[in-house]
C-alpha positions as CSV (number, residue, x, y, z in Angstrom):
1,M,156.3,100.5,200.4
2,Q,159.6,98.6,199.1
3,F,157.4,96.3,197.1
4,M,155.5,99.4,195.7
5,S,158.9,100.9,195.1
6,M,160.1,98.0,193.0
7,E,156.8,97.7,191.4
8,L,157.2,101.2,190.0
9,S,160.7,100.6,189.3
10,S,160.0,97.7,187.3
11,S,157.1,99.2,185.8
12,S,159.0,102.3,184.9
13,S,162.0,99.8,183.8
14,S,159.4,98.3,181.1
15,C,158.2,101.5,180.0
16,F,161.5,102.6,179.3
17,L,162.2,99.4,177.1
18,F,158.6,99.9,175.7
19,L,159.4,103.5,174.4
20,L,163.2,102.6,173.6
21,F,161.9,99.9,170.8
22,I,158.3,101.4,169.8
23,V,159.9,105.0,169.1
24,P,161.9,104.6,166.5
25,F,159.9,102.0,165.1
26,L,157.0,104.9,165.3
27,Y,159.2,106.8,163.4
28,F,160.5,104.5,161.2
29,L,157.0,103.9,160.0
30,K,156.0,107.4,159.7
31,V,159.3,108.3,157.8
32,A,158.2,105.2,155.2
33,A,154.8,106.3,154.9
34,T,155.8,110.1,154.2
35,T,158.3,108.7,151.8
36,S,155.6,106.6,149.9
37,L,153.1,109.3,150.0
38,A,156.2,111.9,148.5
39,A,156.6,109.2,146.1
40,S,152.9,108.5,145.3
41,T,152.5,112.5,145.0
42,K,155.1,112.8,142.8
43,R,155.4,109.8,140.6
44,P,153.2,110.6,137.4
45,R,149.8,109.2,136.8
46,L,148.2,108.6,133.4
47,A,146.6,111.3,131.5
48,P,142.8,111.8,132.6
49,G,140.2,110.1,130.2
50,P,136.7,108.5,130.2
51,T,136.3,105.5,132.8
52,P,136.7,102.2,131.1
53,L,134.3,99.5,131.0
54,P,135.4,95.8,132.1
55,I,137.2,93.9,129.5
56,V,136.6,96.4,126.4
57,G,137.5,99.5,128.0
58,N,137.1,102.6,125.6
59,L,136.5,100.5,122.4
60,F,132.8,101.6,122.1
61,E,134.0,105.3,122.2
62,L,135.6,105.1,119.0
63,G,133.0,104.8,116.6
64,D,133.2,104.6,112.7
65,K,135.3,108.1,112.8
66,P,137.7,107.7,115.6
67,H,139.5,111.1,114.8
68,R,136.2,112.9,115.5
69,S,135.4,111.1,118.7
70,L,138.4,111.5,119.7
71,A,138.7,115.3,119.2
72,R,135.4,115.2,121.5
73,L,136.6,113.4,124.0
74,A,140.0,115.6,124.3
75,K,137.5,118.4,125.0
76,A,136.2,116.9,128.2
77,H,139.7,115.5,129.2
78,G,142.1,117.3,128.1
79,P,145.1,117.6,124.9
80,V,147.0,114.8,126.5
81,M,144.4,111.6,127.4
82,S,144.5,108.1,128.3
83,L,142.1,105.4,127.3
84,K,142.2,101.9,127.8
85,L,141.3,100.1,124.0
86,G,140.4,96.4,124.8
87,R,143.8,95.7,126.4
88,I,146.1,98.5,124.9
89,T,147.0,101.5,127.3
90,T,146.6,104.6,124.5
91,T,147.8,108.2,125.2
92,V,146.0,110.8,122.6
93,V,147.1,114.1,122.0
94,S,145.4,116.5,120.6
95,S,147.2,120.1,120.9
96,P,150.0,121.7,119.1
97,D,151.9,122.0,122.1
98,A,151.4,118.2,123.2
99,A,152.4,117.0,119.6
100,K,155.4,119.5,119.9
101,E,156.3,117.6,123.1
102,A,155.7,114.1,122.2
103,L,157.3,114.3,118.5
104,Q,160.1,116.6,119.0
105,K,161.1,117.0,122.3
106,K,160.3,113.3,123.3
107,G,160.6,111.8,120.0
108,R,163.5,109.2,120.8
109,A,161.1,107.6,123.7
110,L,158.3,107.8,121.5
111,S,160.0,106.8,118.0
112,G,158.6,103.0,117.9
113,R,156.0,101.9,115.7
114,W,152.6,100.2,117.0
115,V,152.1,97.6,113.9
116,P,148.7,96.4,112.9
117,D,148.2,93.0,113.1
118,A,146.9,92.4,109.5
119,D,150.6,94.0,108.6
120,R,152.2,91.6,110.0
121,V,152.5,89.1,107.2
122,L,155.2,87.7,104.9
123,G,157.9,89.3,107.5
124,H,157.0,92.3,106.0
125,D,156.9,94.4,108.9
126,R,160.3,93.2,110.6
127,V,161.9,94.5,107.1
128,A,159.7,97.8,106.4
129,V,161.2,101.3,107.0
130,V,157.5,102.1,107.8
131,W,157.2,99.2,111.0
132,L,160.8,99.0,112.0
133,P,161.9,100.4,115.1
134,P,164.7,103.0,115.7
135,S,167.5,100.8,114.8
136,Q,170.8,100.4,112.4
137,Q,168.9,99.0,109.9
138,W,166.2,101.5,110.2
139,N,168.4,104.6,109.9
140,N,170.1,102.6,106.7
141,L,166.8,102.5,105.0
142,R,166.0,105.7,105.7
143,A,169.3,107.0,104.2
144,V,168.6,104.9,101.1
145,M,165.4,106.3,100.1
146,R,166.3,110.2,101.1
147,T,169.2,109.4,98.7
148,Y,167.8,107.7,95.9
149,S,164.2,109.2,96.1
150,F,163.7,112.2,98.3
151,A,166.6,114.4,97.9
152,A,166.1,117.9,96.6
153,R,168.7,117.0,93.6
154,V,166.9,113.9,93.3
155,L,163.3,115.2,93.0
156,D,165.0,118.4,90.6
157,A,166.1,115.8,88.4
158,S,162.9,113.8,87.9
159,Q,160.8,117.0,87.2
160,G,160.5,116.2,83.6
161,L,158.8,112.6,84.3
162,R,156.1,114.1,86.9
163,R,155.2,116.9,84.2
164,Q,154.8,114.0,81.8
165,K,152.5,112.3,84.0
166,V,150.5,114.9,85.0
167,R,150.3,116.1,81.0
168,E,148.7,112.6,80.2
169,L,146.2,113.0,82.8
170,I,145.5,116.2,81.6
171,S,145.1,114.5,78.1
172,H,142.7,111.9,79.6
173,V,140.5,114.4,81.5
174,R,140.7,116.8,78.0
175,G,139.2,113.6,76.1
176,R,136.3,113.5,78.4
177,T,135.5,117.1,78.2
178,G,131.6,117.5,78.9
179,R,131.6,114.2,80.6
180,A,131.8,113.3,84.4
181,V,135.1,112.7,85.7
182,D,136.4,110.6,88.8
183,V,138.9,113.2,90.0
184,G,140.2,111.0,92.7
185,G,140.3,108.2,90.3
186,A,142.1,109.7,87.8
187,V,144.3,111.3,89.9
188,F,145.1,107.8,91.9
189,D,146.0,106.2,88.5
190,T,148.3,109.3,87.6
191,A,150.1,108.9,91.0
192,L,150.6,105.1,90.8
193,N,151.9,105.6,87.3
194,L,154.6,108.1,88.6
195,I,155.7,105.9,91.1
196,S,156.1,102.9,88.7
197,A,157.5,105.0,86.1
198,T,160.2,106.2,88.5
199,A,160.7,102.9,89.7
200,F,160.3,100.5,86.6
201,S,160.6,102.9,83.7
202,S,157.0,102.0,82.9
203,D,153.3,102.7,83.7
204,L,151.3,100.1,86.0
205,V,147.5,101.4,84.5
206,S,146.1,102.8,81.4
207,L,144.0,106.0,82.4
208,D,141.4,105.0,79.9
209,H,141.4,101.3,81.6
210,H,142.4,99.2,78.6
211,S,145.9,97.7,80.4
212,D,146.5,94.4,80.3
213,H,145.1,92.2,83.1
214,S,148.4,91.6,85.2
215,R,148.4,95.5,85.3
216,R,145.1,96.1,86.6
217,G,145.9,93.2,89.0
218,F,148.6,95.4,90.5
219,K,146.0,98.3,91.0
220,E,143.5,96.0,92.9
221,V,146.2,94.4,95.0
222,I,147.2,98.0,96.3
223,S,143.8,99.0,96.7
224,G,143.0,95.7,98.5
225,I,145.9,96.2,100.9
226,M,145.0,99.7,102.0
227,E,141.0,98.9,102.2
228,E,142.0,95.5,104.5
229,V,144.5,97.4,106.8
230,G,142.4,100.3,107.0
231,K,139.0,98.6,108.8
232,P,138.7,97.8,112.1
233,N,140.5,94.7,113.6
234,L,139.9,93.4,117.3
235,V,143.0,91.5,117.1
236,D,145.0,95.2,117.5
237,F,143.0,95.8,120.9
238,F,143.3,91.7,122.2
239,P,146.4,90.6,120.9
240,L,145.4,87.2,122.3
241,L,143.2,86.7,119.5
242,S,146.0,86.9,116.9
243,P,145.7,83.2,116.2
244,I,142.2,83.5,115.4
245,D,142.2,86.3,113.1
246,P,138.6,86.5,113.9
247,H,138.1,89.2,110.9
248,G,140.0,87.7,108.3
249,R,142.2,90.7,107.8
250,R,145.7,89.0,108.1
251,R,144.5,86.2,105.7
252,K,143.2,88.2,103.1
253,V,146.5,90.9,103.5
254,T,148.6,87.6,103.4
255,K,147.1,87.0,100.2
256,Y,147.3,90.4,98.5
257,F,151.2,90.6,99.8
258,K,151.5,87.3,98.0
259,Q,150.5,88.7,95.0
260,L,152.4,92.1,95.6
261,F,155.6,90.5,96.3
262,G,155.4,88.0,93.1
263,M,154.7,90.8,90.7
264,I,157.7,93.1,92.0
265,D,160.0,89.5,92.0
266,D,159.4,89.4,88.5
267,M,160.0,93.1,87.7
268,I,163.4,92.3,89.8
269,D,164.4,89.3,88.1
270,D,163.6,90.7,84.0
271,R,165.9,93.9,85.5
272,L,168.4,91.3,86.8
273,K,168.8,89.5,83.6
274,L,168.7,92.8,81.6
275,M,172.0,93.7,83.8
276,K,173.2,90.9,83.5
277,Q,173.2,90.6,79.4
278,Q,174.4,94.6,79.6
279,K,177.3,93.7,81.6
280,N,178.2,90.9,79.3
281,D,177.9,93.2,75.8
282,T,180.3,96.2,77.5
283,S,182.8,96.1,80.7
284,S,181.1,99.1,82.3
285,V,177.6,99.8,82.7
286,S,176.3,103.5,82.6
287,S,174.5,104.8,85.6
288,D,172.7,107.5,83.0
289,G,169.4,107.1,83.0
290,C,168.6,104.6,85.4
291,D,165.5,104.3,87.5
292,L,165.1,103.8,91.2
293,L,165.2,100.0,90.5
294,D,168.8,100.2,89.0
295,E,170.2,102.2,92.3
296,L,168.4,99.8,94.8
297,L,169.7,96.5,92.9
298,R,173.5,98.7,92.9
299,S,172.9,99.2,96.7
300,Q,173.0,95.6,97.2
301,L,169.8,95.3,99.7
302,D,168.9,91.9,100.7
303,R,165.9,90.4,98.3
304,P,163.1,90.5,100.9
305,I,163.9,94.4,102.0
306,L,164.2,95.2,98.7
307,R,160.6,93.8,97.8
308,S,159.3,95.3,100.9
309,L,160.8,98.6,100.2
310,L,159.0,98.9,97.0
311,A,155.8,97.8,98.2
312,D,155.5,100.7,100.6
313,Y,156.7,103.0,97.7
314,F,153.3,101.7,96.4
315,I,151.3,101.5,99.0
316,A,152.1,104.8,100.8
317,G,152.8,106.7,97.8
318,S,149.8,106.0,95.5
319,D,147.0,107.7,97.9
320,T,148.3,110.6,99.4
321,S,148.2,112.7,96.1
322,S,145.0,111.3,94.9
323,V,143.1,112.0,98.3
324,T,145.0,115.4,99.0
325,V,143.7,116.6,95.1
326,G,140.2,115.0,95.8
327,W,139.8,117.2,98.7
328,A,140.8,120.6,97.4
329,M,138.9,120.4,94.3
330,A,136.1,119.4,96.5
331,E,136.0,122.6,98.4
332,L,136.9,124.6,95.5
333,L,133.8,123.7,93.6
334,R,131.7,124.3,96.9
335,S,133.3,127.9,97.0
336,P,132.9,128.9,93.6
337,S,134.8,132.3,94.6
338,L,137.6,130.6,95.7
339,M,138.2,128.5,92.6
340,A,138.1,131.6,90.2
341,M,140.7,133.2,92.7
342,A,142.5,130.0,92.0
343,R,142.0,130.4,88.2
344,A,143.1,134.0,88.5
345,E,146.1,133.4,89.8
346,L,147.1,131.1,87.6
347,A,146.1,132.8,84.4
348,S,148.2,135.6,85.7
349,V,151.4,133.9,86.7
350,V,151.2,130.6,84.2
351,G,149.4,132.6,81.1
352,P,146.5,131.4,79.2
353,T,147.9,128.7,76.9
354,R,151.8,127.4,79.0
355,E,151.6,124.4,80.8
356,V,151.8,124.7,84.7
357,V,155.1,123.5,85.2
358,E,157.1,123.1,89.2
359,S,159.2,126.3,88.8
360,D,155.7,128.3,88.8
361,I,154.6,126.8,92.5
362,P,156.5,129.1,94.5
363,N,154.7,132.1,92.7
364,L,151.0,130.4,93.2
365,S,150.5,132.0,96.8
366,F,146.9,131.4,96.9
367,L,147.4,127.8,95.5
368,R,149.6,127.0,98.1
369,A,147.3,128.5,100.7
370,V,144.6,126.1,99.3
371,V,146.8,123.1,99.7
372,K,147.7,124.0,103.0
373,E,144.1,124.6,104.3
374,T,143.3,121.6,102.4
375,F,145.8,119.8,105.1
376,R,144.3,121.5,107.9
377,L,141.1,120.4,107.4
378,H,141.4,117.0,105.6
379,P,144.9,115.4,106.8
380,T,145.2,112.3,104.9
381,S,146.3,110.3,108.0
382,P,144.1,112.2,110.7
383,L,145.8,110.2,113.5
384,L,149.1,109.7,111.8
385,L,150.7,106.2,112.6
386,P,150.6,105.1,116.1
387,H,154.0,105.5,118.0
388,R,154.9,102.8,120.6
389,A,156.9,104.4,123.8
390,E,160.4,102.2,123.7
391,A,161.0,103.7,127.4
392,D,158.3,105.1,130.4
393,V,158.4,108.6,129.6
394,E,156.0,111.7,130.9
395,L,154.3,114.0,128.6
396,G,153.5,116.8,130.7
397,P,152.8,115.7,134.1
398,Y,151.1,112.6,132.8
399,A,153.0,109.2,132.5
400,V,153.3,106.9,129.2
401,P,153.8,103.5,130.0
402,K,156.8,101.5,127.9
403,H,155.1,99.6,125.1
404,S,151.9,101.7,125.4
405,Q,150.7,103.3,122.3
406,V,150.7,107.1,121.4
407,V,148.2,108.5,118.8
408,V,148.7,112.4,117.6
409,N,145.0,113.6,116.2
410,V,146.4,115.9,113.6
411,W,142.5,116.3,112.7
412,A,141.6,117.9,115.7
413,I,145.0,119.7,116.2
414,G,143.7,121.4,112.4
415,R,140.6,122.2,114.0
416,D,141.1,123.5,117.4
417,E,139.7,126.7,117.8
418,S,142.0,128.0,120.6
419,V,144.5,127.6,117.3
420,W,142.3,128.7,114.2
421,E,139.9,131.7,114.1
422,D,136.6,130.0,112.5
423,A,138.4,126.7,112.2
424,E,135.5,124.8,110.6
425,A,135.4,126.8,107.9
426,F,137.7,126.1,104.4
427,K,139.3,129.8,104.2
428,P,142.7,129.5,102.6
429,E,143.2,133.1,102.6
430,R,144.3,132.4,106.4
431,F,147.9,131.0,105.1
432,L,148.0,134.5,102.9
433,G,151.3,135.9,104.5
434,S,151.8,133.4,107.1
435,E,154.9,131.5,108.0
436,V,152.9,128.3,109.0
437,D,154.0,125.4,106.6
438,F,153.7,121.7,107.0
439,R,157.0,120.6,106.9
440,G,157.2,119.8,110.3
441,Q,158.5,122.6,112.1
442,H,155.0,123.9,112.6
443,F,153.0,121.6,115.1
444,E,149.7,123.4,114.3
445,L,150.0,121.6,110.7
446,I,151.8,118.3,110.9
447,P,150.0,116.6,108.1
448,F,153.1,114.1,107.7
449,G,153.7,113.9,111.2
450,A,157.1,115.6,112.7
451,G,160.3,114.6,114.3
452,R,162.1,111.4,113.8
453,R,159.0,109.2,112.3
454,M,157.8,112.0,109.9
455,C,157.0,110.9,106.5
456,P,159.9,110.6,104.5
457,G,157.7,110.9,101.1
458,M,156.6,114.6,102.0
459,P,158.9,116.2,99.7
460,L,157.6,114.2,96.3
461,A,154.2,114.5,98.2
462,D,154.6,118.5,98.1
463,R,155.9,118.8,94.6
464,M,153.2,115.9,93.2
465,V,150.0,117.4,95.1
466,H,150.8,121.1,94.0
467,L,151.6,120.4,90.1
468,T,148.4,118.2,89.8
469,L,146.1,120.4,91.3
470,A,147.3,123.4,89.5
471,S,147.2,122.0,86.0
472,L,143.5,120.6,86.8
473,I,142.2,124.3,87.5
474,H,144.4,125.8,84.9
475,S,143.4,123.5,82.0
476,F,139.9,123.4,82.4
477,E,136.6,125.2,83.9
478,W,134.7,122.7,86.3
479,R,131.0,122.1,86.9
480,L,129.1,119.6,89.4
481,S,127.5,116.9,87.5
482,G,123.8,115.8,87.8
483,G,122.7,119.6,88.2
484,M,124.5,119.9,91.8
485,K,124.7,123.3,93.5
486,P,127.9,123.7,95.0
487,G,126.3,123.4,98.4
488,D,125.4,119.7,97.3
489,V,129.1,118.6,97.2
490,D,129.1,116.1,99.4
491,L,131.8,116.4,101.9
492,T,131.3,113.3,104.2
493,E,134.8,111.2,105.0
494,K,135.6,107.6,105.1
495,F,137.9,106.7,107.8
496,G,140.5,104.1,106.8
497,V,144.4,104.2,105.9
498,T,143.4,107.3,104.6
499,L,140.8,109.8,105.1
500,A,138.8,109.9,101.7
501,L,135.8,111.0,100.4
502,A,133.2,108.9,100.9
503,V,131.2,109.6,97.7
504,P,133.9,110.0,95.1
505,L,133.6,113.7,93.5
506,L,132.6,113.2,90.2
507,A,133.0,116.7,88.0
508,I,132.6,117.9,84.3
509,P,135.7,119.5,82.4
510,L,134.6,122.2,80.5
511,P,137.3,123.8,77.9
512,V,138.6,127.3,79.2
513,K,136.9,130.5,78.0
514,E,139.5,132.6,76.5
């Protein structure tokens, strides 16, 4: 009994000691597990999306029209969707509310840029405002662009130059009365000359294509850069392939940029010589009548920055107007009743003989509705330029990891059936009496983006598109070439740097009937 008592006592002590240590340990494990579970429950996860394949991820989901493919996937996975494109984690935004959160509310954290490999040439990506991350240098360059190019007072002062270039376009088209005109091509040349005249006080191309070889070369270089950068590139999805450059995109773009920079350098050097001569001739140089290059030289920008800034003016500015006017004319030629309404409004506001001027535009409500509807259905940059997360951030309940890519599908937003009635139809009248605009405040219509990375050239594009389109409609009656009927107009898209018509629009200008 005593032995048993001692045994029980010893056993009780052991149990006590066991419980003394194990209970706190189990409690600690429970707390840790609960904390871990709570943390895992609260920690945001990536947005839903299609299951990625090994290595390639979701690349095969994109196809040759990624804006359409991503819009279709968003219907299944939601307005904030995650994909794995090769090695790159990508969040795709496809609704006005999600776009507002990404570009405005979380705009600072998502204000970086994802730079295509083909544009990482000759240091261009390290000084170009379009690719620079948010920084003091980026802020300074944006201020330079606003001050000398896109401020309202500057644009008001340069109205005469835009009127002159559009007048030259109308004269060129009038010389082809009764013959087919490549509408987009003629407007592209006009936009290129507008930028050139603004920057250098000279034209780069002749609308009749009789310009000298060096000036034709400038246009070919710009077109070559846009074509190569707009093509798919495996390096953008598998950065380890960068040294190989499997498609040769960077090699080709490097060649084009060397030519472009060389041409710009020649113009800068010629201007510096002229300014030196003027300084020797007089003690002061008047700024009256000076062009953009004069202003930028006086800003004392470093040569690489100045060169890239001017290059971006041409690359970014030459296509927006021509692509938008081309889409608008195609849609109007498909709908003779809409074309008639636009012509009737112009006849009422402008009159039968006077040319259209920019001060007429606020009074042309239907024309402005046509442009808005064109931006809605055919945004020039359907996925905008990709953003890069500068920090870990959340969109709604979903995580966007630092250094990942964020794409805003404005094409999908423009065709969102929950936002737009009869979303696939071209109906300018939907904007009559509507306050919705494309200047970055209404996220259902953001062809130029919104927030910190909104396109700085929007004010110029706004004026140029309206003036050019109004002048073409007002100055001529238009007929389709080759006996085509309105329903035969081909609206097939060609995806690239911009979303252009795959088949150039050929239309015949005819004299306006009195």
